Backbone as CSV, one residue per row, in Angstrom:
resi,resn,N_x,N_y,N_z,CA_x,CA_y,CA_z,C_x,C_y,C_z
1,MET,159.451,5.237,21.923,158.521,6.270,22.466,158.818,7.519,23.118
2,THR,160.202,7.744,22.852,160.783,8.533,23.638,160.206,10.036,23.301
3,ASP,159.732,10.064,22.142,159.138,11.436,21.683,157.618,11.859,22.347
4,ASP,157.143,10.968,23.075,155.852,11.107,23.790,156.111,11.802,24.977
5,THR,157.073,12.656,25.187,156.930,13.563,26.471,155.826,14.621,26.203
6,LEU,155.613,15.111,27.529,154.314,16.248,27.669,155.020,17.492,27.024
7,ASP,153.727,18.292,26.430,154.304,19.486,25.668,154.719,20.296,26.481
8,GLY,155.584,21.319,25.920,156.066,22.213,26.730,157.539,22.103,27.731
9,ALA,157.978,23.231,28.012,159.134,22.947,28.863,158.999,22.342,30.157
10,VAL,159.753,21.341,30.425,159.702,20.499,31.642,161.211,20.217,31.859
11,PRO,161.336,20.117,33.331,162.634,19.965,34.257,163.315,18.873,33.428
12,ALA,164.888,19.002,33.328,165.350,17.798,32.736,165.595,16.644,33.659
13,ASP,165.508,16.356,34.908,164.951,15.338,35.676,163.734,14.721,35.243
14,ASP,162.779,15.612,35.415,161.335,15.158,34.903,161.244,14.401,33.468
15,ALA,161.916,15.108,32.556,162.041,14.525,31.143,162.702,13.398,31.061
16,GLU,163.906,13.020,31.994,164.588,11.916,31.957,163.716,10.779,32.520
17,SER,162.972,11.227,33.641,162.196,9.982,34.235,161.231,9.738,33.330
18,ASP,160.541,10.771,32.747,159.460,10.363,31.643,159.798,9.576,30.464
19,SER,160.897,9.655,30.233,161.802,8.959,28.981,161.990,7.397,29.441
20,LYS,162.739,7.458,30.663,162.706,5.996,31.285,161.590,5.427,31.415
21,ALA,160.163,5.931,32.052,159.075,5.054,32.060,158.568,4.853,30.779
22,LEU,158.414,5.552,29.812,158.038,4.890,28.683,159.304,3.850,27.913
23,ALA,160.394,3.968,28.116,161.257,2.905,27.398,161.198,1.512,28.542
24,LEU,160.768,1.639,29.806,160.579,0.542,30.395,158.999,0.012,29.931
25,LEU,158.224,0.575,29.428,156.774,0.225,29.026,157.317,-0.843,27.580
26,ASP,158.121,0.103,26.730,158.037,-0.566,25.473,159.167,-1.692,25.778
27,LYS,159.911,-1.818,26.748,160.612,-3.142,26.804,159.627,-4.203,27.351
28,ALA,158.655,-4.008,28.207,157.962,-4.828,28.546,156.820,-5.282,27.550
29,ILE,156.387,-4.513,26.673,155.595,-4.736,25.590,156.169,-5.675,24.501
30,ALA,157.652,-5.607,24.655,158.215,-6.312,23.343,158.548,-7.961,23.824
31,LEU,157.499,-8.333,24.274,157.556,-9.775,24.652,157.473,-10.704,23.385
32,PRO,158.224,-11.755,23.557,158.232,-12.529,22.463,156.788,-13.276,22.120
33,THR,155.891,-13.581,20.970,154.956,-14.078,20.695,154.571,-15.549,21.679
34,PRO,155.754,-16.161,21.216,155.678,-17.624,21.913,155.488,-17.504,23.392
35,LEU,156.233,-16.356,23.997,155.944,-16.442,25.527,154.624,-16.251,25.873
36,ILE,153.908,-14.986,25.099,152.546,-14.996,25.356,151.495,-16.296,25.281
37,ARG,151.823,-17.128,24.257,151.074,-18.471,23.744,151.554,-19.468,24.927
38,LYS,152.801,-19.206,25.416,152.996,-20.436,26.602,152.358,-19.990,27.839
39,ASN,152.154,-18.656,28.012,151.514,-18.354,29.161,149.903,-19.054,29.220
40,ILE,149.339,-18.697,27.881,147.976,-19.407,27.915,148.268,-20.699,27.956
41,ALA,149.097,-21.418,27.511,148.984,-23.048,27.463,149.485,-23.433,29.084
42,ARG,150.153,-22.195,29.901,150.457,-22.704,31.162,149.091,-22.752,31.749
43,ALA,148.374,-21.843,31.545,147.093,-21.640,32.330,146.106,-22.720,32.111
44,ARG,146.259,-23.533,30.662,145.460,-24.314,30.459,145.918,-25.818,31.164
45,GLN,147.063,-26.051,31.497,147.779,-27.152,31.864,146.845,-27.909,32.951
46,ARG,146.270,-27.449,33.751,145.535,-28.224,34.675,144.302,-28.788,34.483
47,ASN,143.781,-27.964,33.142,142.652,-28.602,32.744,142.459,-28.296,31.031
48,PRO,142.939,-29.355,30.550,143.174,-29.146,28.980,141.995,-28.723,28.062
49,GLU,140.755,-29.270,29.113,139.393,-28.952,28.742,138.906,-27.878,28.640
50,ALA,139.543,-26.784,29.369,139.077,-25.638,30.005,138.817,-24.709,28.654
51,SER,137.572,-23.960,28.995,136.953,-23.245,27.900,138.041,-21.861,27.991
52,PRO,137.721,-21.124,27.078,138.259,-19.570,26.929,138.337,-18.962,28.496
53,ALA,136.873,-18.720,28.470,136.261,-17.895,29.930,136.969,-18.680,31.019
54,GLN,137.239,-19.844,31.113,137.918,-20.568,32.246,139.431,-20.365,32.520
55,VAL,140.184,-20.086,31.044,141.301,-19.903,31.010,141.543,-18.411,31.666
56,ILE,140.620,-17.696,30.968,140.817,-16.138,31.184,140.873,-15.840,32.859
57,ALA,139.770,-16.611,33.505,139.725,-16.504,34.928,141.167,-16.830,35.469
58,SER,141.616,-17.903,35.033,142.894,-18.424,35.635,144.187,-17.481,35.335
59,LEU,144.200,-16.953,34.149,145.074,-15.726,33.815,144.846,-14.677,34.783
60,GLU,143.658,-14.039,35.184,143.511,-13.135,35.986,144.145,-13.314,37.396
61,LYS,143.827,-14.713,37.945,144.266,-15.021,38.999,145.903,-14.990,39.235
62,MET,146.318,-15.599,38.008,147.891,-15.688,38.031,148.438,-14.177,38.016
63,TYR,147.625,-13.477,37.448,148.279,-11.907,37.428,148.242,-11.037,38.590
64,VAL,147.036,-11.300,39.382,146.946,-10.521,40.403,147.753,-11.020,41.500
65,SER,148.002,-12.481,41.720,149.012,-13.128,42.359,150.365,-12.647,42.193
66,ALA,150.670,-12.596,40.941,152.192,-12.290,40.676,152.460,-10.956,40.981
67,LEU,151.549,-9.764,40.846,151.963,-8.509,41.041,151.544,-8.150,42.657
68,THR,150.913,-8.680,43.221,150.856,-8.686,44.789,152.257,-9.454,45.476
69,GLY,152.478,-10.305,44.932,153.571,-10.769,45.460,154.864,-10.024,45.415
70,SER,155.086,-9.604,44.184,156.305,-8.821,43.785,156.223,-7.512,44.768
71,GLY,155.179,-6.909,44.683,154.982,-5.752,45.545,155.368,-5.945,47.062
72,ALA,154.791,-6.984,47.344,155.161,-7.205,48.939,156.573,-7.605,49.298
73,ALA,157.188,-8.447,48.258,158.608,-8.759,48.468,159.697,-7.701,48.471
74,VAL,159.118,-6.873,47.510,160.438,-5.642,47.439,159.928,-4.599,48.729
75,GLY,158.770,-4.588,48.995,158.195,-3.421,50.402,158.950,-4.263,51.591
76,GLY,159.072,-5.352,51.687,159.517,-5.843,52.838,160.983,-6.057,53.180
77,THR,161.509,-5.499,51.962,163.211,-5.277,52.019,163.892,-4.406,52.969
78,ALA,162.879,-3.416,53.154,163.173,-2.210,54.037,163.321,-2.651,55.591
79,ALA,162.594,-3.539,55.760,162.498,-4.271,57.365,163.543,-5.457,57.510
80,ALA,164.240,-5.773,56.571,165.132,-6.858,56.608,166.687,-6.436,57.185
81,PRO,167.122,-6.901,58.424,168.455,-6.614,59.025,169.622,-6.328,57.773
82,GLY,170.016,-4.988,58.035,171.134,-4.660,57.282,170.953,-4.113,55.677
83,VAL,169.548,-4.057,55.521,169.109,-3.555,54.074,168.649,-2.506,54.292
84,GLY,169.276,-1.323,53.672,168.788,0.225,53.877,167.881,0.410,52.838
85,THR,167.542,1.944,52.983,166.557,2.477,52.118,167.073,2.473,50.434
86,GLY,168.163,2.489,50.393,168.841,2.774,48.989,168.740,1.632,48.345
87,VAL,169.003,0.206,48.769,168.821,-0.972,48.299,167.257,-1.165,47.868
88,ALA,166.243,-0.938,48.922,164.996,-0.810,48.802,164.744,-0.236,47.476
89,LEU,165.002,1.079,47.235,164.588,2.083,46.303,165.173,1.193,45.022
90,ALA,166.483,0.718,44.764,167.200,-0.155,43.643,165.990,-1.016,43.338
91,LEU,165.903,-1.878,44.290,164.741,-3.134,43.990,163.470,-2.626,43.600
92,THR,162.967,-1.457,44.135,161.680,-0.897,43.523,161.667,-0.597,41.988
93,ALA,163.015,0.138,41.642,162.945,0.132,40.302,162.948,-0.995,39.563
94,GLY,163.656,-1.813,39.813,163.249,-3.289,39.166,162.022,-3.645,39.025
95,GLU,161.373,-3.708,40.094,160.050,-4.389,40.242,158.980,-3.457,39.474
96,VAL,159.329,-2.281,39.283,158.263,-1.272,38.059,158.320,-2.159,36.944
97,LEU,159.663,-2.364,36.510,159.752,-3.343,35.191,158.951,-4.466,35.157
98,THR,159.174,-5.160,36.192,158.467,-6.503,36.642,156.800,-6.418,36.309
99,SER,156.673,-5.365,37.083,155.232,-5.066,36.933,154.619,-4.653,35.612
100,PHE,155.197,-3.949,35.137,155.066,-3.819,33.409,154.821,-5.248,32.796
101,GLN,155.929,-5.784,32.779,156.044,-7.104,32.043,155.004,-7.919,32.269
102,ALA,154.474,-7.935,33.561,153.516,-8.918,34.022,151.967,-8.299,33.314
103,THR,152.073,-7.048,33.561,150.886,-6.558,32.870,150.680,-6.701,31.181
104,ALA,151.709,-6.366,30.807,151.799,-6.750,29.178,151.783,-8.193,29.008
105,LEU,152.094,-9.150,29.728,151.992,-10.422,29.476,150.492,-10.695,29.647
106,TYR,150.208,-10.366,30.557,148.388,-10.690,31.001,147.474,-10.069,29.979
107,ALA,147.655,-8.765,29.360,146.899,-8.211,28.648,147.101,-8.673,27.217
108,LEU,148.490,-8.847,26.617,148.466,-9.474,25.411,148.070,-11.054,25.605
109,SER,148.019,-11.836,26.496,147.473,-13.030,26.810,145.901,-13.061,26.595
110,ILE,145.357,-11.928,27.238,143.639,-12.031,26.942,143.708,-11.546,25.457
111,ALA,144.313,-10.782,24.726,144.062,-10.244,23.256,144.319,-11.620,22.573
112,GLU,144.857,-12.312,22.831,145.338,-13.414,22.228,144.155,-14.558,22.219
113,ILE,143.375,-14.698,23.172,142.544,-15.527,23.286,141.362,-15.013,22.449
114,HIS,141.268,-13.745,22.455,140.249,-13.061,21.690,140.273,-13.034,20.391
115,GLY,141.301,-13.220,19.901,141.675,-13.415,18.443,142.433,-12.240,17.771
116,VAL,142.753,-11.348,18.861,143.184,-9.991,18.460,144.653,-10.126,18.071
117,PRO,144.962,-9.591,16.906,146.452,-9.503,16.740,147.501,-8.857,17.637
118,ILE,148.462,-9.747,17.914,149.428,-9.087,18.761,150.890,-9.066,18.436
119,ASP,150.951,-9.315,17.197,152.283,-9.143,16.416,152.906,-7.850,16.352
120,GLU,152.039,-6.830,15.955,152.362,-5.371,15.661,152.655,-4.432,17.017
121,LEU,153.798,-3.800,16.855,154.007,-3.308,18.243,153.073,-2.037,18.585
122,GLU,152.630,-1.365,17.540,151.813,-0.326,17.709,150.249,-0.608,18.313
123,ARG,149.960,-1.846,17.981,148.669,-2.476,18.553,149.191,-2.820,19.901
124,ARG,150.095,-3.406,20.004,150.319,-3.875,21.537,150.564,-2.737,22.415
125,ARG,151.083,-1.674,21.888,150.973,-0.315,23.007,149.392,-0.194,22.999
126,THR,148.693,-0.045,22.159,147.259,0.291,21.869,146.982,-0.661,23.337
127,ILE,146.795,-1.944,23.198,145.989,-2.657,24.036,146.693,-2.442,25.465
128,VAL,147.918,-2.602,25.705,148.435,-2.602,26.896,148.427,-0.972,27.597
129,MET,148.696,-0.058,26.928,148.343,1.431,27.608,147.002,1.573,27.675
130,GLY,145.952,1.085,26.984,144.493,1.550,27.044,144.160,0.762,28.044
131,ILE,144.347,-0.442,28.400,144.036,-1.204,29.536,144.627,-0.603,30.793
132,MET,145.875,-0.341,30.806,146.490,0.309,31.895,145.866,1.676,32.672
133,LEU,145.495,2.157,31.457,144.671,3.869,31.830,143.285,3.676,31.917
134,GLY,142.612,2.597,31.683,141.022,2.093,32.185,140.398,3.133,31.495
135,GLY,139.402,3.715,32.330,138.267,4.514,31.340,138.926,5.667,30.321
136,SER,139.877,6.277,31.128,140.419,7.642,30.211,140.937,7.085,28.976
137,GLY,141.636,5.624,28.986,142.302,5.258,27.915,141.475,4.719,26.953
138,SER,140.227,4.106,27.204,139.218,4.018,26.367,138.755,5.017,25.624
139,GLY,138.367,5.955,26.527,137.930,7.182,25.984,138.691,7.903,24.919
140,THR,140.019,7.978,25.294,141.195,8.460,23.985,141.032,7.575,22.826
141,ILE,140.765,6.575,22.836,140.805,5.345,21.584,139.767,5.728,20.912
142,ALA,138.594,5.984,21.638,137.456,5.842,20.912,137.227,7.238,20.208
143,LYS,137.969,8.382,21.157,137.986,9.716,20.268,138.688,9.811,18.998
144,ILE,139.998,9.382,19.234,140.914,9.289,18.137,140.677,8.586,16.911
145,SER,139.929,7.387,17.167,139.707,6.253,15.940,138.379,6.954,15.396
146,GLU,137.448,7.498,16.268,136.363,7.760,15.478,135.249,6.845,15.579
147,ARG,135.462,5.721,16.482,134.639,4.481,16.462,133.801,4.527,18.091
148,THR,132.685,4.188,18.158,132.141,3.870,19.542,131.638,2.510,19.451
149,GLY,131.233,2.523,20.689,130.725,0.815,21.201,131.593,0.215,21.980
150,GLN,130.993,-0.882,22.316,131.603,-1.382,23.516,132.748,-2.349,22.839
151,HIS,133.737,-2.686,24.200,134.581,-3.878,23.812,135.589,-2.924,22.647
152,TRP,136.508,-2.110,22.991,137.437,-1.411,22.007,138.502,-2.511,21.906
153,GLY,138.815,-3.446,22.723,140.007,-4.141,22.497,139.617,-5.120,21.129
154,ARG,138.579,-5.552,21.108,137.990,-6.307,20.021,137.680,-5.449,18.795
155,GLN,136.979,-4.369,18.733,136.516,-3.730,17.663,137.615,-2.507,17.188
156,VAL,138.484,-2.083,18.191,139.221,-0.988,17.682,140.847,-1.254,17.482
157,ALA,141.384,-2.154,18.508,142.741,-2.441,18.409,142.898,-3.420,16.997
158,ALA,142.196,-4.197,16.851,142.228,-4.928,15.666,142.029,-4.724,14.328
159,LYS,141.505,-3.398,14.084,140.973,-3.070,12.723,141.426,-1.380,12.642
160,VAL,141.764,-0.884,13.568,142.250,0.562,13.198,143.532,0.649,12.414
161,PRO,143.948,1.398,11.604,145.057,1.432,10.771,146.336,1.793,11.511
162,ALA,147.352,1.407,11.097,148.472,2.024,11.962,149.076,3.296,12.193
163,GLU,148.688,4.269,11.053,148.959,5.524,11.439,148.236,5.952,12.453
164,THR,146.644,5.597,12.413,145.694,6.146,13.418,146.170,5.401,14.864
165,LEU,146.834,4.328,14.844,147.212,3.742,16.209,148.416,4.537,16.789
166,LYS,149.400,4.998,15.897,150.351,5.933,16.500,150.130,7.064,16.947
167,GLN,148.914,7.984,16.267,148.054,9.108,17.003,147.846,8.667,18.351
168,ILE,147.002,7.649,18.388,146.369,7.059,19.744,147.497,7.114,20.765
169,ASN,148.406,6.256,20.428,149.613,6.197,21.305,150.560,7.022,22.012
170,LYS,150.240,8.201,20.977,151.239,9.155,21.512,150.386,10.040,22.580
171,VAL,149.128,10.108,22.357,148.269,10.522,23.239,148.294,9.867,24.628
172,LEU,148.237,8.358,24.559,148.049,7.491,25.445,149.183,7.370,26.578
173,GLY,150.659,7.679,25.786,152.090,7.810,26.259,152.141,9.002,27.120
174,LYS,151.550,10.049,27.048,151.543,11.291,27.842,150.599,11.054,28.939
175,ASN,149.578,10.378,28.573,148.531,10.244,29.690,149.046,9.185,30.843
176,PHE,149.878,8.091,30.448,150.563,7.053,31.119,151.631,7.743,32.006
177,VAL,152.453,8.544,31.380,153.245,8.909,32.331,152.666,9.919,33.265
178,THR,152.016,10.840,33.079,151.053,11.655,34.143,150.641,10.655,35.400
179,ARG,149.900,9.595,34.902,149.179,8.816,35.861,149.994,7.882,36.665
180,TYR,150.892,7.347,35.779,151.736,6.295,36.281,153.027,6.926,37.243
181,GLY,153.598,7.901,36.593,154.660,8.497,37.381,154.131,9.091,38.828
182,THR,152.906,9.559,38.916,152.509,10.028,40.054,152.410,8.612,41.026
183,LYS,151.485,7.775,40.374,151.160,6.687,41.255,152.640,5.962,42.040
184,GLN,153.303,5.709,40.816,154.527,4.925,41.482,155.237,5.613,42.475
185,GLY,155.295,6.917,42.208,156.364,7.902,42.955,155.673,7.518,44.413
186,ILE,154.509,7.455,44.552,153.763,7.364,45.945,153.875,6.082,46.547
187,ILE,153.740,5.141,45.737,154.072,3.648,46.020,155.451,3.373,46.276
188,VAL,156.422,3.927,45.264,157.978,3.619,46.130,158.181,4.100,47.456
189,LEU,157.680,5.456,47.929,157.852,5.869,48.987,157.143,4.867,50.263
190,GLY,156.150,4.307,49.859,155.329,3.479,50.748,156.162,2.165,50.741
191,ARG,156.827,1.723,49.970,157.426,0.212,49.939,158.818,0.541,50.572
192,VAL,159.503,1.599,50.911,160.429,1.889,51.831,160.244,2.136,52.950
193,ALA,159.007,2.092,53.470,158.650,2.190,55.157,159.489,1.082,55.904
194,PRO,159.860,1.373,57.063,160.591,0.618,58.043,159.598,-0.307,58.726
195,PHE,159.862,-1.548,59.414,159.142,-2.220,60.095,158.148,-3.074,59.390
196,GLY,158.527,-3.718,58.250,157.625,-4.304,57.530,156.375,-3.672,56.800
197,ILE,155.966,-2.287,57.416,154.764,-1.694,56.871,155.020,-1.369,55.237
198,GLY,156.244,-1.367,54.598,156.491,-1.327,53.231,155.851,-2.455,52.653
199,ALA,155.780,-3.845,53.081,155.477,-4.987,52.416,153.855,-4.712,52.431
200,VAL,153.131,-4.458,53.426,151.971,-4.051,53.217,151.369,-3.190,52.240
201,ILE,152.014,-2.111,52.302,151.591,-0.924,51.291,151.976,-1.366,49.872
202,GLY,153.328,-2.042,49.578,153.605,-2.410,48.484,152.755,-3.598,47.877
203,GLY,152.416,-4.751,48.785,151.903,-5.660,48.201,150.250,-5.093,48.081
204,GLY,149.612,-4.377,48.854,148.233,-3.940,48.690,148.082,-3.107,47.436
205,ALA,149.028,-2.288,47.359,149.044,-1.007,46.266,149.047,-1.970,44.777
206,ASN,149.656,-2.858,44.676,150.044,-3.738,43.597,148.619,-4.610,43.339
207,ALA,148.307,-5.036,44.394,146.819,-5.768,44.218,145.761,-4.881,43.648
208,ALA,145.642,-3.570,44.420,144.516,-2.484,43.790,144.886,-2.407,42.405
209,MET,146.205,-2.196,42.118,146.204,-2.030,40.662,146.058,-3.041,39.823
210,ALA,146.349,-4.367,40.116,146.256,-5.538,39.340,144.651,-5.624,39.199
211,ALA,143.886,-5.217,40.017,142.239,-5.720,40.146,141.704,-4.624,39.162
212,LEU,142.045,-3.419,39.247,141.849,-2.260,38.077,141.914,-2.679,36.953
213,THR,143.335,-3.147,36.686,144.069,-3.924,35.121,142.709,-4.841,34.832
214,VAL,142.508,-5.882,35.614,141.793,-7.156,35.189,140.187,-6.213,35.020
215,LYS,139.707,-5.361,35.502,138.444,-4.992,35.497,138.488,-4.096,33.720
216,ALA,139.635,-3.299,33.660,139.562,-2.874,32.315,139.594,-3.833,31.295
217,SER,140.308,-4.679,31.609,140.617,-5.832,30.423,139.210,-6.200,30.155
218,ARG,138.668,-6.478,31.047,136.973,-7.153,30.675,136.202,-6.226,29.879
219,ARG,136.270,-4.828,30.334,135.291,-3.924,29.429,136.125,-3.712,28.119
220,ALA,137.434,-3.860,28.154,138.272,-3.874,26.593,137.729,-4.905,25.574
221,PHE,137.634,-6.109,26.286,137.335,-7.270,25.172,136.043,-7.963,25.370
222,GLY,135.236,-7.641,26.495,134.083,-8.270,26.361,134.053,-9.663,26.954
223,PRO,132.951,-10.480,26.607,132.696,-11.871,27.289,133.860,-12.610,26.126
224,ALA,134.213,-13.672,26.982,135.136,-14.721,26.281,134.737,-15.469,25.103
225,PRO,135.240,-15.563,24.050,134.890,-16.407,23.060,134.284,-17.564,23.468
226,ALA,133.325,-18.344,22.488,132.509,-19.462,22.987,133.693,-20.585,22.669
227,GLU,134.594,-20.624,21.858,135.429,-21.651,21.400,136.808,-21.053,21.174
228,TRP,137.880,-21.860,21.209,139.236,-21.297,21.154,139.220,-20.964,19.654
229,PRO,140.193,-20.081,19.433,140.556,-19.655,18.177,141.553,-20.572,17.652
230,ASP,141.610,-20.730,16.025,142.416,-21.743,15.237,143.959,-21.523,15.978
231,GLN,144.482,-20.532,16.254,145.750,-20.304,16.804,145.909,-20.565,18.053
232,ALA,144.929,-20.784,18.898,145.329,-20.927,20.284,146.377,-22.199,20.533
233,PRO,146.988,-21.833,21.488,148.045,-22.714,21.759,147.973,-24.171,22.408
234,SER,148.426,-25.193,22.042,147.969,-26.586,22.522,148.877,-26.705,23.719
235,ILE,148.207,-27.732,24.515,148.980,-28.014,25.868,150.458,-28.878,25.382
236,PRO,150.789,-29.427,24.600,152.052,-30.084,24.254,153.169,-28.883,24.011
237,GLU,152.541,-27.890,23.813,153.715,-26.833,23.483,154.368,-26.088,24.714
238,LEU,153.574,-26.349,25.971,154.259,-26.015,27.348,155.477,-27.066,27.803
239,GLU,156.469,-26.204,27.883,157.713,-27.015,28.275,157.835,-27.235,29.843
240,SER,158.228,-28.256,30.322,158.285,-28.726,31.726,159.113,-28.135,32.512
């Protein structure tokens, strides 16, 4: 997705940063399908009889907890003895990828439960970026696909042709760089604040972003299926 930079001339450093952001997103999206299904199986482990709605609720809690914890851990490094701002910034760069991966795993797991195909890369991009961008993402998808109605995750991502998805993803990619480039820059500065303040800012910022992502996924897919799709993972697939 390196061709999805903003139109017009941009500073070389900004263009390189944008390209890296999209490359990190693509790396996060390219999760093995068995890993996504194992994530669902893990959420079902405590209650094999759990309904899709109950498992989705469990996945939401797991996702918010994981993202909050990673943000607080990185933010707290600035207060540790002997750890400088440079180290904290380096850890933050890695945490951005971790956050993207956690979000992709969560979003694609929800899509799998709803029976939405997740094997095609372009559909994965649409699902993950559409959810991460919230209302603006769903608006873009509806406009370009020329489809209206609720729950675009089920109605659009599963049915729109690949060529149309590429057009959608080009616009979503630009919006993604604009939104998350700015937000991540502010959050990075907050995470390297001294005296443990960074841990509060980092964890709080990630928790807020995770909560927005959960709300967006609920709007995208709507109510959980009443029953499990035929391809839903069984508990024995989960390795100890």
